[in-house]
C-alpha positions, -999 to +999 in steps of 0.1 A: +539+292-688+509+268-687+476+281-699+442+267-710+437+278-746+408+278-771+417+264-806+382+259-820+347+248-812+352+216-791+389+220-790+407+233-758+442+225-748+467+231-720+495+248-738+529+264-730+526+301-740+548+331-734+545+348-701+528+382-702+546+415-697+538+451-688+526+468-720+511+500-705+520+522-675+487+511-658+493+473-662+501+447-636+513+412-640+497+388-615+509+353-607+476+333-605+472+311-574+436+300-581+413+302-611+380+287-620+359+274-649+326+292-656+296+283-676+305+313-698+337+295-708+315+266-720+296+289-743+329+296-761+338+259-764+304+249-775+302+277-801+271+293-787+291+325-783+312+330-814+341+352-825+369+336-805+405+339-817+425+307-820+450+304-791+430+327-768+437+320-731+404+312-714+391+322-680+378+353-663+380+344-626+412+344-606+430+352-573+467+358-573+499+376-562+511+407-579+545+401-596+551+435-612+533+468-617+536+496-643+548+530-632+513+545-630+499+518-607+503+538-575+481+518-551+496+483-554+530+467-552+546+434-559+536+408-533+500+421-528+474+394-528+444+403-550+412+392-567+407+401-603+373+414-614+361+397-646+353+428-665+379+454-674+374+491-666+395+523-666+380+540-636+383+574-652+354+577-677+319+589-668+305+553-669+331+540-645+326+570-622+289+562-622+295+526-613+288+512-648+323+496-650+311+470-675+304+498-700+338+515-697+345+540-725+382+532-727+387+494-721+374+480-754+398+482-783+369+487-807+359+520-792+333+536-769+303+519-784+316+484-784+303+474-749+318+452-722+354+440-721+362+409-701+391+384-698+393+353-719+364+361-742+357+367-779+369+396-800+336+413-795+343+414-758+378+430-762+399+399-772+419+398-740+438+367-729+422+352-698+431+340-663+433+302-666+471+306-667+501+308-644+504+345-650+481+372-664+484+408-675+457+430-659+450+464-677+440+494-656+454+475-626+448+505-603+411+498-607+411+462-620+425+446-589+409+444-554+431+437-524+424+407-503+430+402-465+442+369-454+409+364-436+395+356-471+408+323-485+412+314-522+380+294-524+360+324-511+379+349-531+377+332-565+339+332-562+341+370-557+358+374-591+327+368-611+301+344-598+289+361-566+291+397-579+270+386-610+244+371-587+244+402-566+240+423-597+212+400-609+193+406-576+198+443-580+185+442-616+155+423-605+149+450-578+147+425-549+136+441-517+122+432-483+096+405-484+097+397-521+091+363-535+120+357-558+123+330-585+158+320-597+161+302-630+192+281-631+209+264-601+244+266-615+270+287-596+254+321-604+219+307-595+232+292-563+249+325-554+217+344-562+200+325-534+223+341-508+224+374-527+186+377-528+183+368-492+209+394-481+189+419-501+157+411-482+139+383-501+111+367-481+109+335-503+133+321-529+122+294-555+149+279-576+142+262-609+165+237-625+165+201-640+196+187-623+191+168-591+224+176-575+221+213-582+186+213-568+199+195-537+225+222-532+198+249-535+177+230-509+208+230-486+204+268-487+168+264-478+155+276-511+123+260-524+130+240-555+112+231-588+125+203-611+115+213-646+119+176-656+091+167-631+067+196-633+059+226-654+081+253-638+058+282-647+027+265-633+046+254-602+058+289-594+023+304-600+008+277-578+034+283-551+025+320-550-012+317-548-018+322-585+001+355-586+036+346-598+070+357-585+075+393-576+111+392-589+128+368-613+165+363-617+174+346-650+208+329-645+208+304-674+214+322-707+218+309-742+226+273-734+192+266-719+179+230-725+145+216-732+129+194-704+137+158-709+103+145-697+073+156-676+045+181-683+070+208-693+084+186-720+050+181-735+043+219-734+076+230-748+078+202-774+057+223-797+084+249-797+112+225-806+114+236-842+116+273-832+143+265-807+163+245-833+161+275-857+174+298-829+203+274-821+213+271-857+213+308-861+233+314-829+258+284-829+268+285-865+299+263-858+293+232-837+314+201-830+305+167-843+274+154-826+291+129-803+274+141-771+302+166-761+303+203-762+267+206-775+250+240-773+217+242-755+188+231-776+164+259-764+183+292-764+154+315-754+135+291-731+149+305-698+140+340-709+105+329-718+099+311-686+113+341-666+087+364-682+058+338-678+064+331-641+068+368-631+038+384-615+021+413-632+040+445-627+069+424-615+105+427-625+130+404-643+168+406-640+188+387-667+224+378-660+225+346-681+249+351-710+235+358-746+257+367-776+250+399-795+230+382-823+206+364-799+173+382-808+144+360-795+126+375-765+089+374-755+086+412-755+049+411-762+041+390-731+063+412-710+046+443-722+011+429-715+022+422-679+038+457-674+071+440-664+103+458-657+132+442-676+168+448-668+198+429-681+235+431-688+270+423-678+279+427-642+297+458-630+321+437-610+343+464-596+313+481-581+304+452-558+336+432-551+351+455-524+319+453-504+316+415-509+352+410-497+342+429-466+312+407-460+333+375-464+361+389-442+336+398-414+320+363-415+286+376-428+290+356-460+308+324-470+303+314-506+330+287-505+305+257-503+296+265-539+330+252-550+321+216-556+353+204-573+390+213-572+414+203-600+451+212-607+455+233-639+473+202-654+439+185-654+419+215-667+409+199-700+394+168-683+377+191-657+361+211-686+349+178-700+333+167-668+317+202-663+304+201-699+287+167-693+271+180-660+286+151-641+275+148-605+289+175-583+307+192-611+287+224-606+316+248-599+352+239-606+382+258-591+416+253-606+447+252-584+474+270-605+503+281-583+497+274-546+526+295-533+511+325-515+476+312-517+453+310-486+441+275-487+403+267-484+392+268-448+422+287-436+408+322-437+399+336-403+363+338-413+361+306-432+328+288-425+314+315-403+291+327-430+276+292-436+245+305-418+240+331-445+245+307-473+223+281-456+195+306-450+196+311-412+207+340-391+206+364-421+213+401-416+194+422-441+215+449-457 
């Protein structure tokens, strides 16, 4: 079968690999109809998140049709259409039962203390093959699959695999509630989703910070207020926009590949930190490709975290869902302590939120599909990665068509488009 595979920093390929098979009674094999490329995948290709095994199949977002189930998968059958949560969980342990699926005691091969397990990631995240492939093996399929009605099309569903649940989780971590002013750092797919997620959770105002014009325009189309960090100091701008107070809640959706401002007042202010950031980058991204302008890790790994703390109001809260590797250790804990901030962070408990989000999309209350800005066939996946890495115009979220048979094409779900009011910021029902 065709699959997108990692062979080294800066080296990904479309390979022919063996098809997966049932290995455990709780497994399922799913034929993938639609997958997607995530910014997290770029972390692995850039080397800013290490410990990848050569030949690992990439990807942790997918929609598909069940081909086969193990004998202990009692709630699904061949032919069922499903979305695959990005993190893997057993559904039995005390953590899963409490809703902390990302901290499952049994999913990680390195034992209970090892942390989150997800598809297509490094050995430290379980070393599982990913979902940018024609077929995938899903462990603990009785919990690790969520059924889809035909009212939810593939474009909507693939965003419910990781991006939108992570944004929802970020808003929960930030403790968003009615009337809050929320700042979102990063206008990539998770940041864009956080606009709708925060609004659905009651936010009164939403301010989005990024440095890419097309991403800021997409945020404005959702009626978020925007701040371009290449044109103004984002911390000063957010403080000024909030009457000198700062944001009640901050969602950090950037992570380790944060970049220094290219120009403007923020560039002058952060320029003094360039040596510190270079040291951070060298410590985090030990292996890097040749400096030819491609696959370069961010040059300011802790900048988004620092801005998040600085722009938060006193006694405010910060939710961090941007990805950081285990050895990233730079965080402004002193400033956070002086402001009495509440800090929460971690990997999304996808399985906790996806069933509800499927219902919201199916009912027409939510339509995340406008956030898919590009479609590519899996045969063009490597070139799609390259465009995504270069942040080319409108390459914010890339969906991959893998095997269209059985898919529900974009716009063909019964509720398709009806939630545009939610995403665009009007007619919102608070939940």
